[in-house]
C-alpha angles and dihedrals in degrees: 000000000000091000091051091054091050092050091048092050092051092048092049091052092048090049091051091050090051102036100032098236139055118274118256093219140005118196125181114230122225115280122252124198093290133081091239117114124212129194131190107224120196132194126162104329097326130091134195136180119244116203132197125188124163091210104095094187092053091049091050090052092048094050093046095044091048090056094047096045092045091051088054091052096250114153102253129139116276112252107227102181141328141203103194095177085068093039093240138119141166123232139175116284105238094182129243104283102119115189090236096054090043090049093051089052093049103039124098127199092252103050150321114287117242087251092057092047092049091049091052089049089054089050090051092052091051090047092053090048091050096046101041110020098035090033095055096082098013117151108224096182093106095052116139112236099334131034091194138031092247138163092278090056093050095047089047091055092048093049089046088057091047096047101043103030111022096038092042088058091042092229118174122252142142106252096207095047093045091051089051089053090050090054092049092048092049093049090051094050091049090063090071118098104269107177098113139092109271117200090199097204101044102161137132095265089063093052120082122196111220120173089344093305127109119241125186132227137174097038094139090111090063122134141154113292149121126314095234100063098068093043090050090049090054099044097040098046103139099219093048091062094198108193114246094246091056092047087055092047093049092045089055090046091052092051092050092051097041094050089063087070106029136019112266130187100209099209094044091046092053093047091055091040093062091044091053089045087056095053090045091053091047091050089049091052087053089055091047089049092054098040097033113027095033105027093031095225107167099216091058093043090055091052096056098084090045091055090046089054088055089049091052092054093046092049087073095046107045107089097188089067087079086071094044104066098164094048091046090050090054092048091052090049089053093048091051100038128101091183094107088067090059091046091058095061 
């Protein structure tokens, strides 16, 4: 409680320095999965978002990336002011209409509406602009943790999946053989062209709809990487439950837009796309294992069968799995298991 008061006092002082008067109200917003704290600050008829994060390196990345992306005309919140020695900054208030919550309100059982599809197409055009146009001369020197989506990043994600999902379910595997498959999988993924800006957590919770246009938040984990990963993160988000035919349609739409700015071999792109979708789904299952199976958080528990449905579809589409017998065996165990239900109770 004491720390909260201290954070709020610092944000109020920063706001006064920037705005010229004290705020009328300061309200903490609900927590997400991160340790960052956000506050809606109001004065007169204007609002802003105050942020606190005790990770200096992450704050530095956010502030620098905001400047670079904004200069490249990517829809990101305006940075008003910052005081990084106190781990705080003020940014534009984009509102509360997350793409995911909006999607769940709009979607019917039969299909996406044309409005939903058009919104996703807008997102895809912004994504291409961010990855290729903004990414062309992007300065990665302020990256937090990793400047590139490298082998260490890939192996980390795979081990995260193994530790928090596979081991939580007590599924059977040969540790040495599985690790060899992880190495093979990582080496394969690293053959994809990886000279672009990679958002790293490009999903519908990090997209805000403001005046019918998508805006992006939480890109401080960005780094240099392949085009396919962010698109896979968007289309294979478990909670979004995008029907397979619309995933295919949006994948084709992305390729048509992206090839206007960089050469793309369609078949090669798709092969890597499904492989990156697989590693993203495995990493997501690791998160659901930690937050759901171990920490018993209901939202993550509810997402597990949705992620497994994605895994089932990908199991038929990822060609490299033919060369990863131990990983494929584990994936088939997951698809066929009901153990995660027991782990919940």
